[in-house]
N, C-alpha and C positions, 0 to 999 in steps of 0.2 A: 546345552539347555534342554531340560526335560519338562514336559507339561502333562498334567493330569487334571481331569474334572472330577471332583469328589462327589458332586451331585448338582443337578440343575432342574428347576421347575418352580411352580408356585409354592411348593412346600419348603423350599430352601435352596440356596445357591452357594457354591464354594468351589474354588479351584486352587491349584498349587503349581508353581513353577520352581524348579530346583536346579541349582548349579553347584560348582565345586566349593563355593564359600557360603552356602546356606540356601534356604528356600524362602519364597514369598507366598503367603496365603492371600488369595484374591477373594475377598468377601468372606463372611462367616455366617451365612444364613441357615446352615444346619445347626443342630444342637452341638454343644461343645463335645459331648460324648461321641456323637457320630463323626465329627470332624477328626478327632483323635483316632477313632477306630478306622476310619477310611484312609487316613494317612498311613496307618500301619498296614492296611490292606494293599496299598500300592508300594509298600516297602520303605516308608519314611517315618521316622519318629517325630513327635511334636517338637522336640528339642532342636531339630534342624531348622525350624522356622525362625528367621531373623527379622521378619517384618510382615506387616499386614497392610494390604491395599484395599481401601473401601471405595466402591463405585458410587454408592448413594445410601440414603438412610432408611429405605424400606425394610420392614421386618424380615422379609425372605432373603435379605442380604446381610443382616447384622444379628440375627437371633442368638447365635452362640457366642457373641463377642464378650458379653459381660462375664460369663463363667470362665471363658478362656483367659481373660485378663487377670483373674484372681486365682488361676490355676496353672495349667501347662504353659501358657504364653505370658505369664506375669513378667512385666518389664520389657516385653518386646514392643518396639515402636509401631504405632498405627499411623499410616500415611493417608491423609485425605485433605480436602480443602476446608477452609474455615467454616463455611455455611453448613456443610455436611456434619462436621464435628460438633457444631453447636446443636444440631438436631439430635445427633446420636447421644450426646452427653445426658440428655433428659431421661433416657431409658437405662442408664448404667448406674450401678452402685460401686463398681470396681474402679480403682485408680487406673488411668490410661496414660501412657507415654505418647502424647500426640506429637506427630511431626506434620505440621501444616504446610501444604503446598498450594499454590494458586493454580486454578484450572487454566490449562494452556501452557504451563511451565514444564521444565525438565529438571530432574534431579538424579543423583547417583547415590547408591547405597550398597555396600558390601559386594562390589563388582558389577552390580546391576545398573543399567541406565534406563530410566523410566520417563517417558513423555506422556503428559496428561492432555486431554482435550475434552471440550464440552460436547455433550450429546443431548438431543431433545427427548425428554421424558418428564413425567409429572412428579418430579422430586425437586428439592430446593436448588441443587447445583450438581447434577449427575455428571460423572466423568467416564471416559474410556481411557485405556492405556495402550501404549506400545512399549513393550518390555524387550530390552536388548542386552545381550551378553556376548563377550568375545569367546571364541572357540579356537583352540590350537590343534590343528590337524597336520600331521607330517611336517611339523616345523613351520607351518604357515598359519598366520592368525587371520581368522574370518569372524564375522559376527552373525549371530542368529537373532531374528526379529519376530516377535509374537504380538499380534493385535488382540485386544480383549474389549468387546462391546457387549455388555450384558443386556440391558433394557434400552430399547431404542425405538422412538416413535417413527422416525423417518431418517434417511441417510442424507445429511446436508453435504454441500460441496466441501466444507471444512472437514467433516468426518471422512469422506472418501479420500481426501488428500492425505490424511494421516494413515490410512489403511493400505496404501500402495507400497510395493517393495517389501512384502512380508514373506517369511517362511511358513508361518501358520496363523490362522485366524479363528478365534472363538467368537461367534456371533449368535444372537438369538434368532430362532425361527418359531415364533410363539404359536401361531394359529394357521389353520387352513381356512380360507375365506368362506368356503361353502359350509364347512362344519360349524363355524361360528354363527353364520346366518341361520342355520337350522337348529342351533342349540336352544332348548326350551328351559334350561336351568337359569340362564342369565337374563336379567331384564334388559330392555332396550338401552337404557342409559349406560349400563356396564359394557354392553357390546360397543357402544359409541366411544366410550373411554378407551377400550382396548385397541380399537382400530383408528383412533385419532392420531394426529401428527405428534402427540406427546405421550402415546401409549406404547404399543408393541408392534413388532414387524410380523407380517404374514409370511408364509413360505415364498410367495411370489415376490414380495418386496425384498426379502433376503436374497433371493436369486438375482434380482436386479442389482442390488448392491454388489454382490460377488462378481457379476458380469463386468462391472466397471473397475474392479481392482485385480482381476486375474493377471498373473504375470508368469513367466517361466520359472520364477523363483518360488512362487507359492506352491507348497506341497501338501499342506494339511489344512482341512476345514472341519471345524467342530461346530455343530448346531446345538444350541442350548435353549433352556426355558420353554420347552415344548409343553403346550397345554395338554393335560391328561384327558380332557373332554373334547377339545376342539382341534386336535392334531394327532398325528401318529408318526413314529420314526420312519416307517416305510413311505408314507405320503410325503413328508418333508424331504427325505433323501431323494425320492424320485424327481421332485421338482428341481432340486439343486443339480442332480445328475444330468437332467435334460439341458440345463444351462451350461454346465461344464462341457457336455458333448457338443453343443452348438458352437462353443468357442475352442474346440479341439484341445481341451484341457484334461486329457486323460491322466496327466501326471498328478492331479489333485485327488487326494483321498478324502472322502466324506464320512464323518462319524456323528452319530446323534448321542448327546449326553442323556443320562438316565437320572431320574429322581432317586431311585432305589440303590443303585450300585455305582461305584466310581469307574471311570475309564482308566485303564492302566497307563503308566507313563509312556509318552512318545517322545523320542529325541528329535529335536529340530536341528 
């Protein structure tokens, strides 16, 4: 299993996980042109995508879907829950091959095993994913497990239970609490929404989440959805690194996703 983040931030979100039988696009919040170009940047053609997973209906997670569905990904199934699909349909002109799954269910597709779970965010029915694929090494079959939680107001007990025993985790670290409090561009109501239990995670909240799911198996941690005004990769990385150091987890590598450039594929 190989994982790459094509871009992450308020301007658009998308990632891809690739295996021997095809790739899954996770959200399509960048423009279709950018998604195709960034797939090529990391060495993957759009024709390799055999499915699209949608976490929720906000524009920064679906912006490129309409053009993709009548262009390079025409006929590729889109997996999401019924409530999210109903919201997304309203903004699409293209025909979509919906594959509806209930939040909290598991399904298989093209060698992938995907578990969905509910996350607290101000969308109609937002989901996280645990994506699993078998790997054959030296004649021995093992499995790789990747957790994906894009927008998350707080980490519930149920979310934490799903994120244990992973090889890699992609989770948001949206804002630095001090920078958000000092920000003069955002009105008080917007700051309250961001920091609410159905908004986004601060660096400290993400660190607390990670502290509860660290295991000897976890090797890769990607931080996404960093605010361009109220966070910085160095700040977010430092907070998470302190937590990892406190738990003697030097085996975990931390990377911050960028809005402008994709992160190259990493093998889990």
